[in-house]
C-alpha positions in Angstrom: 46.7 -9.6 -89.1 47.1 -13.2 -88.6 44.2 -16.1 -89.0 44.1 -19.2 -87.2 41.6 -22.5 -86.3 39.3 -22.1 -83.4 40.4 -25.1 -81.2 38.5 -28.2 -82.6 36.1 -26.2 -85.1 36.2 -25.1 -88.2 36.2 -21.2 -87.5 39.0 -19.6 -88.8 39.4 -16.1 -86.7 41.9 -13.4 -86.3 44.1 -13.9 -83.4 42.7 -10.7 -81.8 39.4 -10.6 -80.9 38.0 -7.5 -80.4 35.7 -7.3 -77.3 32.7 -5.8 -76.8 32.3 -5.2 -73.0 32.8 -1.4 -74.0 30.4 -0.6 -76.1 26.5 0.1 -74.8 24.4 2.4 -72.8 26.2 3.9 -70.2 24.8 3.4 -67.4 22.8 0.6 -68.7 24.4 -2.4 -66.9 27.4 -2.7 -64.5 29.7 -0.1 -66.5 29.9 3.9 -66.4 33.1 3.9 -68.9 31.4 2.7 -72.3 31.1 4.3 -75.4 27.9 5.3 -77.1 26.5 3.5 -80.2 28.9 6.0 -82.6 31.8 5.9 -81.4 30.9 1.9 -80.6 30.4 1.7 -85.2 33.8 3.5 -85.9 35.8 1.4 -83.2 34.1 -1.8 -85.4 34.8 -0.6 -88.6 38.3 0.0 -88.0 38.9 -3.3 -86.0 37.2 -4.9 -89.5 39.4 -2.6 -91.7 42.4 -3.8 -89.6 41.4 -7.6 -90.5 40.1 -8.3 -87.5 37.2 -11.0 -87.8 36.6 -12.1 -84.3 34.2 -10.5 -81.6 33.3 -11.2 -78.5 30.3 -9.8 -76.6 27.5 -10.8 -73.8 23.7 -10.4 -73.1 25.0 -9.3 -69.6 26.9 -5.7 -71.2 24.7 -2.9 -70.7 21.8 -4.9 -70.8 22.0 -6.4 -74.4 22.8 -3.3 -75.7 26.3 -4.1 -76.1 25.0 -7.0 -78.9 22.5 -4.4 -80.3 25.2 -1.8 -81.4 27.9 -5.0 -82.3 24.9 -6.4 -84.8 23.9 -3.3 -86.5 28.0 -2.5 -87.0 28.3 -6.0 -88.5 25.2 -6.0 -90.7 26.4 -2.3 -92.3 30.3 -2.8 -92.2 30.7 -6.6 -92.8 29.4 -9.8 -94.4 27.8 -12.3 -92.1 29.9 -15.2 -93.2 32.8 -13.6 -93.1 33.1 -12.4 -89.4 32.9 -14.9 -85.9 30.4 -13.4 -83.6 30.5 -14.9 -79.8 28.3 -14.2 -76.8 27.5 -15.5 -74.0 24.8 -16.4 -71.5 24.7 -16.0 -67.7 23.2 -18.8 -64.9 19.7 -18.9 -64.2 18.4 -16.1 -61.6 17.0 -17.1 -58.3 13.8 -16.3 -59.6 13.5 -18.3 -62.7 14.9 -21.5 -60.4 12.0 -20.7 -58.0 9.4 -20.8 -61.2 10.6 -24.0 -62.0 12.6 -22.9 -65.1 14.9 -25.5 -66.2 18.4 -25.1 -68.0 17.2 -26.1 -71.2 14.4 -23.5 -71.2 16.7 -20.9 -69.8 19.0 -21.5 -72.2 16.9 -21.4 -75.6 15.9 -18.3 -74.0 18.9 -16.3 -73.6 20.1 -17.3 -77.3 16.7 -16.0 -78.7 17.2 -13.0 -77.1 20.8 -12.4 -78.0 19.7 -13.1 -81.4 17.2 -10.7 -81.2 19.6 -8.3 -79.8 22.8 -9.1 -82.6 19.9 -9.3 -85.5 21.4 -12.5 -86.6 19.5 -16.0 -87.3 22.7 -18.0 -85.1 25.8 -17.1 -83.5 29.4 -18.8 -84.2 30.4 -19.2 -80.5 27.9 -19.4 -77.6 29.6 -19.1 -74.2 28.7 -20.5 -71.1 29.6 -17.0 -69.3 29.9 -18.4 -65.3 30.1 -22.0 -63.7 26.4 -22.7 -62.2 26.7 -24.5 -59.1 22.5 -24.7 -58.4 22.4 -26.3 -61.7 23.1 -30.2 -62.9 26.1 -30.1 -65.7 24.2 -32.3 -67.9 21.5 -30.2 -68.3 23.3 -27.3 -69.3 25.2 -29.5 -71.6 22.2 -30.8 -72.9 20.6 -27.5 -73.2 24.1 -26.1 -75.2 23.6 -29.1 -77.7 19.6 -28.4 -78.4 20.6 -24.9 -79.5 23.7 -26.2 -81.5 20.8 -28.9 -83.3 18.6 -26.1 -84.3 21.4 -24.3 -85.9 21.3 -21.4 -83.3 24.9 -21.6 -82.3 27.6 -23.1 -84.4 29.5 -24.1 -81.3 30.1 -23.5 -77.8 32.6 -21.9 -75.4 33.1 -21.4 -71.6 34.3 -18.8 -69.2 35.5 -18.6 -65.9 36.1 -21.8 -64.7 38.3 -24.2 -63.5 40.1 -26.8 -65.3 38.8 -29.8 -63.9 35.5 -28.5 -65.0 36.0 -28.2 -68.7 37.3 -31.4 -68.9 34.1 -32.8 -66.6 31.9 -31.0 -69.1 33.6 -32.5 -72.0 33.9 -36.0 -70.5 29.6 -35.5 -70.3 29.3 -34.2 -74.2 31.4 -37.4 -75.6 30.2 -39.7 -73.8 26.3 -38.5 -74.4 27.0 -37.4 -77.8 26.4 -33.9 -76.9 28.3 -30.4 -78.6 31.8 -30.3 -76.7 33.3 -26.7 -75.8 35.8 -25.8 -78.1 37.4 -22.4 -76.5 37.3 -21.1 -73.0 37.7 -17.8 -72.1 39.5 -17.0 -68.4 41.2 -14.3 -67.1 45.0 -14.4 -68.3 47.7 -11.7 -69.0 51.2 -10.9 -68.0 50.6 -9.6 -64.6 47.8 -12.5 -63.5 48.6 -15.9 -65.0 47.3 -18.4 -63.0 45.8 -20.1 -66.0 49.1 -21.7 -66.5 48.7 -23.8 -63.4 46.4 -26.5 -65.3 43.9 -24.8 -68.0 47.0 -24.1 -70.2 48.0 -27.9 -70.2 44.7 -28.9 -70.5 44.0 -26.7 -73.8 47.1 -27.7 -75.2 46.3 -31.4 -74.9 43.0 -31.3 -75.8 43.5 -28.6 -78.3 40.6 -26.1 -76.8 41.4 -22.8 -77.7 41.9 -19.9 -75.1 40.7 -17.1 -75.8 41.1 -15.2 -72.3 39.9 -11.7 -71.2 41.4 -9.2 -69.8 44.4 -9.2 -71.9 46.0 -5.6 -70.6 44.6 -5.6 -67.3 42.3 -3.1 -67.6 44.8 -0.8 -69.5 47.9 -1.3 -66.6 49.6 -3.2 -69.4 49.1 -0.5 -72.2 50.2 2.5 -70.0 53.7 3.1 -68.3 53.3 3.1 -64.5 51.7 6.7 -62.5 49.6 7.0 -66.1 45.8 6.8 -65.6 42.5 6.8 -67.8 39.4 7.6 -67.1 38.4 3.6 -67.5 41.3 3.0 -64.8 39.6 5.3 -62.3 35.8 4.7 -62.9 36.1 0.8 -63.6 35.9 -0.8 -59.8 35.8 -4.2 -61.2 39.3 -4.2 -62.6 40.6 -2.3 -59.4 39.2 -5.2 -57.2 41.3 -7.6 -59.5 44.8 -5.7 -59.5 45.0 -2.9 -56.9 46.0 -5.2 -54.4 49.1 -6.3 -56.3 49.8 -3.2 -57.9 53.5 -2.7 -56.3 54.1 -6.6 -57.1 53.0 -6.0 -60.9 54.4 -2.6 -61.2 57.9 -3.9 -61.6 56.7 -6.3 -65.0 54.7 -3.0 -66.0 57.9 -1.5 -66.0 59.9 -4.0 -68.2 56.7 -3.8 -70.4 57.8 -0.2 -71.2 61.2 -1.3 -71.2 60.8 -3.6 -74.4 58.2 -1.3 -76.0 60.8 1.5 -76.3 63.4 -1.3 -77.2 61.2 -1.8 -80.5 59.6 1.4 -80.8 56.1 0.1 -80.4 53.5 0.7 -77.9 53.2 -1.0 -74.4 50.1 -2.8 -75.9 52.2 -4.1 -78.5 54.2 -6.1 -76.4 52.1 -7.1 -74.0 49.4 -8.6 -76.2 52.8 -9.9 -78.4 53.6 -12.0 -75.2 50.1 -13.1 -74.8 49.9 -14.6 -78.3 52.6 -16.4 -77.6 50.6 -18.5 -75.1 47.0 -18.4 -76.5 45.0 -18.7 -79.7 43.2 -15.0 -79.6 43.0 -12.9 -76.2 40.1 -10.5 -76.5 40.8 -7.0 -76.4 38.9 -4.3 -75.9 38.7 -0.7 -77.1 37.0 2.4 -76.0 39.0 4.5 -78.4 39.2 4.7 -82.1 43.2 5.3 -81.8 43.6 1.7 -79.2 42.5 -0.4 -82.4 46.0 0.1 -83.9 47.9 -1.2 -81.0 45.7 -4.5 -81.1 46.0 -4.8 -84.9 50.0 -4.2 -84.8 50.3 -6.5 -81.6 50.6 -9.8 -84.3 53.5 -8.3 -86.0 55.7 -8.2 -83.0 58.3 -10.9 -82.7 59.7 -11.4 -79.0 62.8 -13.3 -78.5 62.9 -16.4 -76.2 65.3 -13.8 -73.9 62.7 -11.1 -73.7 59.9 -13.2 -73.3 61.6 -14.9 -70.1 62.5 -11.4 -68.9 58.8 -10.4 -69.1 57.7 -13.8 -66.8 60.6 -13.9 -64.9 59.6 -11.4 -61.7 56.4 -12.8 -61.8 55.0 -13.8 -57.9 51.6 -16.1 -57.8 48.6 -14.1 -57.2 45.3 -15.2 -55.5 42.3 -15.4 -57.6 39.9 -12.9 -57.9 36.9 -11.9 -59.0 34.6 -14.1 -60.7 36.9 -16.9 -60.1 37.0 -16.3 -56.2 33.5 -16.2 -56.3 33.6 -19.3 -57.9 35.8 -20.5 -55.1 33.4 -19.7 -52.3 30.3 -21.7 -54.4 33.0 -24.3 -54.6 33.2 -24.3 -50.6 29.7 -23.8 -49.7 29.2 -26.9 -52.4 31.7 -28.8 -50.2 30.2 -28.3 -47.0 26.7 -29.3 -48.5 28.1 -32.7 -49.3 30.0 -32.7 -46.2 26.9 -32.4 -44.1 25.1 -35.5 -46.1 23.0 -32.8 -47.5 22.7 -33.8 -51.4 23.0 -31.1 -53.5 22.8 -32.1 -57.6 
């Protein structure tokens, strides 16, 4: 396993981050394909044995049971200061807004609940899960800075945002003396490369770590065209993101299969090896023990410039999908509010 610093932080992380969205009580949240605690523990332990020291979860995953599974496994199998634990929080609910709960109060409540779930005193990276258009940015950055100062989070990151939003947030933080975002977790893989338009350039210039999710496109970049899996059949969110461009993406996936055969490795290893030439540490999920092997071995695969170009050659621009499509809709609503003269702060 290779290791590197996470952006402008002193966190030394494995080049592969284990995503924990697949862990947790099935049906206790938005996913039905998750694995139980016994199998989650096996996967986490295997990742640790393979050199993975970076784990990503969220309070929203299976109503906090993903955090609970991860926390208990790390307590049993790892030394706390030798692993990097990241978790995420969601914006305030309409009910909280109605009750007058401030962003600062919300963030404190969320981190306290996550720490309780994890059984930890602090997290290494606390991630703003998605942009909150109903809350002033100052309040978000102030709230995050407070938990960093309190020692509940060492660093902060952001997920599902535009490059201009990340730049704006860090500029505000710099001006106010707040903690700045050291990482961004966006949607990026070989068949969805829209982060290359602006986000990747911003991150290179400002040394912000990219830790993208959906690194294997919901398993599509790990299986030959036509192959399927239980998760692929049941994961409606991944279907929303990828099914409409299946024909265009299929030709790229075929090239992944071709290079995998040429190198004598799995498609997972080729897909992640490509992504590792672009980002700090992709977030890679696993729901089966054997999948960990491909994650770990990917860091050992070296692609030539010609092979990288071959994989990239047939890509065509994709429209925004999933959370970022929702962001676009929120942005449009905000623009409409301003254009009608009604201030929305």
